Structures are given as structure tokens and as C-alpha cells.
C-alpha positions in Angstrom: 120.1 120.6 140.0 119.3 117.4 138.0 117.6 114.6 140.0 119.1 111.1 139.8 115.9 109.8 138.1 116.2 112.4 135.4 119.9 111.7 134.8 119.0 108.0 134.5 116.2 108.8 132.1 118.5 110.8 129.9 120.9 107.9 129.5 118.1 105.8 128.0 118.4 105.5 124.2 115.5 106.5 122.0 114.0 103.9 119.7 111.5 104.8 117.0 109.0 102.0 116.3 106.8 101.7 113.2 103.7 99.5 113.0 102.8 97.3 110.0 99.8 96.4 108.0 96.7 96.0 110.2 97.5 99.1 112.2 95.8 101.4 109.6 92.4 102.9 110.5 90.2 105.6 108.8 91.6 109.1 108.9 94.7 108.0 110.9 96.7 111.1 111.7 94.6 113.2 109.3 94.3 115.9 111.9 98.0 116.6 111.4 97.8 117.1 107.6 98.0 120.8 106.7 98.6 121.6 110.4 102.0 120.1 111.0 104.3 121.3 108.2 106.9 118.6 108.5 104.3 115.9 108.6 102.4 117.3 105.7 105.5 117.7 103.5 106.6 114.1 104.3 103.2 112.7 103.4 103.2 114.6 100.2 106.7 113.4 99.4 105.5 109.8 99.6 102.2 110.1 97.8 103.7 112.4 95.2 106.0 109.5 94.1 102.8 107.6 93.2 101.4 110.2 90.9 97.6 109.9 90.3 97.4 106.8 92.6 98.9 108.9 95.4 96.4 111.7 94.8 93.5 109.2 95.0 94.8 107.7 98.1 95.2 111.1 99.8 91.6 112.0 98.8 90.2 108.8 100.3 92.4 109.3 103.5 91.0 112.7 104.1 87.4 112.0 103.0 84.5 111.3 105.4 83.3 108.6 102.9 86.2 107.2 100.9 85.6 105.7 97.5 88.0 102.8 98.2 88.0 101.2 101.7 91.2 101.4 103.7 91.4 97.6 104.0 92.1 97.5 100.2 95.9 97.3 99.8 95.9 100.1 97.2 95.0 102.3 100.2 96.4 100.6 103.3 99.9 100.1 101.9 100.7 103.6 100.6 98.8 105.5 103.4 100.3 103.5 106.3 103.8 103.9 104.8 103.2 107.6 104.3 101.9 108.2 107.9 104.7 106.1 109.4 107.3 107.9 107.4 105.8 111.3 108.2 105.5 110.6 111.9 109.2 109.5 111.9 110.2 112.8 110.2 108.0 114.8 112.6 109.6 113.2 115.7 113.1 113.8 114.4 112.2 117.4 113.6 111.8 118.0 117.3 115.5 117.6 117.7 115.3 114.0 118.8 118.1 111.8 117.4 117.1 108.1 117.6 119.7 105.6 118.7 117.8 102.8 116.9 114.8 101.9 114.7 112.4 99.0 114.9 109.7 98.2 112.5 106.9 95.6 112.4 106.3 94.0 109.0 105.9 96.9 106.5 107.0 99.3 109.2 110.5 97.9 108.8 110.6 99.5 105.3 109.9 102.9 107.0 112.7 102.2 109.5 115.0 101.2 106.6 114.4 104.5 104.8 115.0 106.6 107.9 118.1 104.6 108.7 119.5 105.2 105.3 119.2 101.8 103.7 116.6 102.7 101.0 116.2 106.0 99.2 112.6 107.1 99.7 111.8 106.8 96.0 113.1 103.2 95.8 111.2 102.1 98.9 107.9 103.5 97.5 108.5 101.9 94.1 109.2 98.6 95.8 106.1 98.9 98.0 103.8 99.7 95.1 105.3 96.9 92.9 104.4 94.4 95.7 100.9 95.8 96.0 100.4 95.1 92.2 102.0 91.7 92.4 99.8 90.7 95.4 96.8 90.9 93.0 98.0 87.7 91.3 98.1 85.7 94.6 95.2 84.1 96.5 93.1 86.3 98.7 93.4 85.6 102.4 93.8 87.1 105.8 95.3 87.0 109.2 94.1 86.0 112.7 95.5 87.5 115.9 95.1 84.8 118.5 95.5 85.0 122.2 97.7 82.0 122.5 101.4 81.0 122.3 103.1 79.6 119.3 103.2 76.2 121.0 99.4 76.3 121.7 98.8 76.8 118.0 101.0 74.1 116.7 98.1 71.8 115.9 96.4 74.5 113.8 99.4 75.2 111.6 99.8 73.4 108.3 101.3 74.1 104.9 98.6 76.7 104.1 98.1 78.4 107.4 101.3 79.4 109.2 102.5 81.5 112.1 103.0 85.0 110.5 104.0 87.0 113.6 105.0 86.5 117.2 103.9 89.8 118.7 104.0 88.8 122.4 104.2 85.5 124.4 100.4 85.1 124.1 99.8 87.2 121.0 100.4 85.1 117.8 99.2 85.9 114.3 98.2 83.2 111.9 98.0 83.8 108.1 96.7 81.9 105.1 94.4 81.8 102.1 90.7 82.4 102.7 89.5 78.8 102.7 92.1 77.2 104.9 92.1 80.2 107.2 88.3 80.0 107.6 88.7 76.3 108.6 91.2 77.2 111.2 89.0 80.0 112.5 86.1 77.5 112.9 88.4 75.2 114.9 89.6 78.1 117.1 86.0 78.9 117.9 85.1 75.3 118.7 88.1 75.0 121.0 87.3 78.3 122.8 90.4 80.3 121.8 90.0 84.0 121.5 91.0 85.7 118.3 90.2 88.5 115.9 90.6 88.9 112.2 92.9 91.7 111.1 91.8 94.3 108.6 93.8 92.9 105.7 92.8 91.0 102.6 96.1 89.3 101.8 97.8 86.4 103.6 100.9 88.3 104.6 104.0 86.5 105.8 102.8 83.1 104.4 103.8 80.8 101.6 100.9 82.1 99.5 103.0 85.2 98.7 106.0 83.2 97.5 105.5 84.3 93.9 106.5 87.8 95.0 110.0 86.8 96.2 111.9 86.2 92.9 110.8 89.3 91.0 111.2 91.5 94.1 114.8 90.2 94.5 115.5 91.1 90.9 114.1 94.5 91.4 116.2 95.0 94.5 119.4 94.1 92.7 118.9 97.2 90.5 118.8 99.5 93.6 121.7 101.1 95.4 121.1 100.1 99.0 123.1 101.6 101.9 124.3 100.4 105.3 122.3 101.8 108.2 123.5 105.1 109.6 121.7 104.2 112.9 121.2 100.6 114.2 118.2 99.0 112.4 116.8 96.1 114.5 115.2 93.7 112.2 112.1 91.8 113.3 113.0 89.1 110.8 116.5 88.3 112.2 115.8 89.6 115.8 119.0 91.6 115.8 120.5 94.8 114.3 121.3 94.3 110.6 124.9 94.1 109.8 126.4 96.0 106.8 126.1 93.0 104.4 122.7 91.9 105.6 121.2 95.4 105.2 122.0 95.5 101.5 121.2 91.9 100.7 118.3 91.7 98.2 117.4 88.3 99.6 116.6 89.7 103.0 114.1 92.3 101.8 112.7 90.1 99.0 111.9 87.3 101.5 109.9 89.4 103.9 106.4 88.6 102.4 106.9 84.9 103.3 108.9 85.3 106.5 107.4 85.5 110.0 107.6 88.8 112.0 109.4 88.0 115.3 108.6 91.2 117.0 108.6 90.1 120.6 111.9 88.2 120.4 113.4 91.3 118.7 112.0 93.6 121.3 113.1 91.3 124.1 116.7 91.2 122.8 116.7 95.0 122.3 115.5 95.6 125.9 118.0 93.1 127.4 120.9 95.2 126.0 120.0 98.5 127.7 117.2 100.7 129.0 115.2 102.5 126.3 112.6 105.1 125.4 110.3 103.4 122.9 108.4 105.9 120.7 105.7 104.5 118.4 105.8 106.8 115.4 102.6 105.5 113.7 98.9 104.9 114.2 96.8 102.7 116.4 99.2 102.2 119.4 99.4 98.4 118.6 103.2 98.3 119.3 102.8 100.5 122.4 100.3 98.1 123.9 102.6 95.1 123.2 105.7 96.8 124.6 103.9 97.8 127.8 103.6 94.2 128.7 107.4 93.7 128.6 109.0 93.2 132.1 111.5 96.1 131.4 108.6 98.4 130.9 106.6 97.2 133.8 109.7 97.6 136.0 110.0 101.2 134.9 113.5 100.8 133.2 112.0 101.4 129.8 109.3 103.9 128.9 106.9 103.6 126.0 105.3 106.6 124.2 102.5 106.6 121.6 102.4 109.6 119.3 98.9 109.1 117.9 95.5 108.0 119.3 94.5 104.3 119.2 91.7 105.1 116.7 90.1 108.0 114.9 89.0 110.6 117.4 89.1 113.8 115.4 91.7 116.3 114.4 92.0 117.9 117.8 92.8 114.6 119.4 95.5 113.8 116.8 97.1 117.2 117.7 96.7 116.7 121.4 98.3 113.3 121.3 101.3 114.5 119.3 101.7 117.5 121.6 101.6 115.3 124.7 104.1 112.8 123.2 106.5 115.6 122.3 106.4 117.2 125.8 107.0 113.9 127.5 109.8 112.9 125.1 111.5 116.3 125.7 111.3 115.8 129.4 113.1 112.5 129.0 115.7 113.5 126.5 116.9 116.7 128.0 117.4 120.4 127.2 119.1 120.1 123.8 116.1 118.5 122.2 113.9 120.9 124.1 115.6 123.9 122.6 115.4 122.5 119.2 111.7 121.9 119.5 111.1 125.4 120.8 112.9 126.8 117.8 110.9 124.5 115.5 107.6 125.4 117.1 108.2 129.1 116.9 
């Protein structure tokens, strides 16, 4: 006999969430490579599209002492995309059929591939083109500040801007090195808590405006598709409509547009109860989502699939196994049977 609580849980829709730049950390999910066949094949699919660059990135990802640090965008961009994409494929291989996708910053590209908007090859080509173009823009960074957008109004100017609204009191500022350092000094003087993210580019700021026009031109040569599954955009705060999803201007403008993750999450959770599954490293979105009233009230559940930081191969595997078992308990016997078949 099925309990009322289990019946209610099974009605909740599954949403796969994908983190963005800044979530990467050394050897993220490396314990799954060559251990989980679906994950391994998906990583190889992504890095194989980059040729020698992909081989070098894979070698650094798996190495105890990488030649190029992960903060370098030639490593962070392809490896984070590869891990996100591979984790999404892994979760779906369990028999789970997501009802929606939600990505943060670059994570939205992963969501768009899985939703059917971008072919994988086009998404990887676009990603790598942006990495190369970023080399022509000023170096900079991002600050995650424990403050509201309104609190930070006096620190924002033409150079340093609000790059992301992750939670009511979790706002990210972005800008070139000099202006950002000046803002950081003011934050310290005013007693505001912040940390610098592990990035070397001022993502989601006007400094990346030179990327927009050439990216739009590139996108016009691609054949984009309408989402097969609702794709909630953290740039529009709502599911993308058929025309929006294939509009080059939407995707080209992302490097200069703020990520409105919390407003998007809030809108999504106001529609219905959910099971939020973070299919990526670091648990950054999991931590944010756990602060939402719908999660605190127990109407929505949040699952992380990977550890918050590098803890060794066994912990990667244990974390995935625990997430799979919990997700199957919430989604019912059909997914459970599919996973038992997949797991042999």
C-alpha cells in the first residue's frame, strides 16, 4: 500500500539544475570517470569535440598536479561543461525523465543541449569560441557578497555591475580588475562579507560586450530547436517560448546579462512542488535552493549528486549512489526498474 506522503512525492516534478562558472574545483567528479560508463562516454563526447585541447583539459582534470590551473578559462569552461553534461546524461540514464531544466550562467547551455535547443557539437563550438574571444577583453573577476541588490546600489557603477542574484542576500558583483579591487576595498571598509570567485573574467558585465555581435553572427549559422522539455531561463526568469529559444540575440547577450537565479527559482517553485536535482559539482545551487521557503516547508526536495569539494573517488561514487537511491525513492517504481536494469 502506498502512503499518502509517497503519493504526494511522486507527483512532484523533477528539475535538473546545472551550476555555472565558479562551481568548478580540482578533480570534480573525477572519481566517476572510467567507473560510470554513461558519465565517461559523455565527458569523452564533449572533450573529443575539442581535439587536442580537449585531451589536454582531460589530462589536467585527472592529474594530481595539473599543468594549467582550473581557474584558467581554457580549463574551467570545457571541463565544467563536460561534467555538467555528463552528470545530466547519467541521471537521465537511471530512467529519470526531467519535467524541466534550469541552469545558472554557463549551466544554461548544458540545460539547452539536454532540452534539445543546441546540438552538442554546436554548443561546444560556441563555448570554445567565447573562451578564445574572452582573451581580447580586460581581465577581471567576480565577488559574491552577503547583501541584497538594494544594499549594493552604491557600489555599482558603469564598470562594476550586479552579475547574479543568487538569493535574497547573495548577490554577485562583476567587473574589470581595477574597479573591482576598489569596490572590494570599500566592502571591507564597510564591514560587508564577500568572497572572490575562482574566475579570471568579469562575466555578466559590460566588459564582455565585444563578444555579443560575433557570437550572434555565429548563432545565426546554427540550426537551433525548440525545447522538448521546459527550459527555465535564469535570464528571463521563465520558461523559454519557441521563438525565444531559437533567438540568437538571447544566447549572444548572456555574457553581459545578469543571472537572475533566485527570481527564476522562486517563480518555478510557485508553480508547483518539485524535486530539484543538482547535476553538477560543488553543491552551490543545492545550498541556495535549500534556503527557499518551499524547500524549508518540505514541499520541494533538493538533491545534490556530487560532493561539495574534492574528497576522493570513493566519495564521488558514494554521493552519486546516495542521490540515485533517494531520487528513485521519490520518483517511483518505473525509474527504479530502469536503474536496476542499467546497473546490472
